[in-house]
N, C-alpha and C positions, 0 to 999 in steps of 0.2 A: 334525857331529863337529868337534872342535877338535884340531888336530895338537899333540902334546906334544913330539915330537922322536924322534931315532933310538933304538931300543931298546938299542943298545950303550952309550948314555950312562946306562942304568939297570941296572947290574949288581946282583945281590942285595945288600941292605943300603942301597941308595940311596933317598933321599927328597928331593924338590924341590917347591917351590911352583909351582903352575900356576893362575893366577887365584885363585879362592876355595878351591882344593883342595890338599891335600898328596898328591902322587903318588909312589908308591914301589914297591919290589920286595922282597918278603919270601919269594921263591921263586915268587910269582905277582904280577902287577902289580895295584895297587890305587889308588883315589882316595877320600879322605875329606875332609870339610870341615876347613879349616886351623886352626880355633880350639879350644883345649882348653876343656872345659866347666867347668874349675875357675876359672882366672883369665885365660882367653883368650890363652894363649901360642900362638905360631905353631908348629903341629905339623910344619911343613915343616923346622924346625930340630931335630927330634927324632931318635930312633934306633929301630932295630928290635931287639927282644930275642930271646932264644933260642926263644921260643914263637911268633915271627912277629908279635908285637903292636907297635903303634906307641907309643913312649914319649915323653911330653911332656918337652921340654928344660928346663923350669923346676922342676917338683916331682915328676917321675918317675911320674905317673899313666900307666897303660897301657891301650890300646884294642885290642879285637879288630876288625881292619879288615874282617872279613867281615860283622859285625853293626853296627859303630859304637858298641858298648857299652863302657863303662869296665870293665875286669876287675881293675884295681888302682887304688885311690884315691891321693890325694896322699901323698908320702913326705916325709921330713925333718921339719922343725919342724911342718909342717901335719899330719903323721900323729899328732901328740900331741894334737890337738884332738878330743875325743871325738865320734864320730858323723860327722865330716867325710867320711871315705872312703865309708861306706855311703850318706850323703846324695847325694854326687855319682854314685856307682854307680847308685843308684836313679833319679836324674835321667836318666841315659843309657838306662835301660830305657824311659822315657817319650819322651825326646828324644835319640835316639842321634845320633852324628855322621852327617851326610849322606854318602851313598856314590854314586859314579858308576862305571860300567863303563869299564875301560880295554881297548882292543882293539889287537892287533898286526896290521898290514897292510903287506906288502912291506918289512919291517924298521923301520917307524915305529910309534910308539905314538899312539893317538888317544883322547881323552876323549869318551865318548858324550854326546849331547844329553840334557839333563835331562827 
């Protein structure tokens, strides 16, 4: 297991990059691969929406961190391209974001081995 850091540094709404993963707290600790399936934005710079999904900082695609699947496709100018959102959402059904378990031990967070 890889030590992430003290749990107090991950209050709800926090996301940080840890190696190849975006580690966050949406009410539960999670770790998903850092690169958006749309244009490879660093998801560690994203946000968490009201549904607990990880939102891409570039084009506002949203990911369910429990499954790694995109639940909302690219927004803004990219949303005007017909079929783009469904294309990327379909891609994440086949190739979702990688997920790793985050555990809490003695006040510290750890990333499980793959």
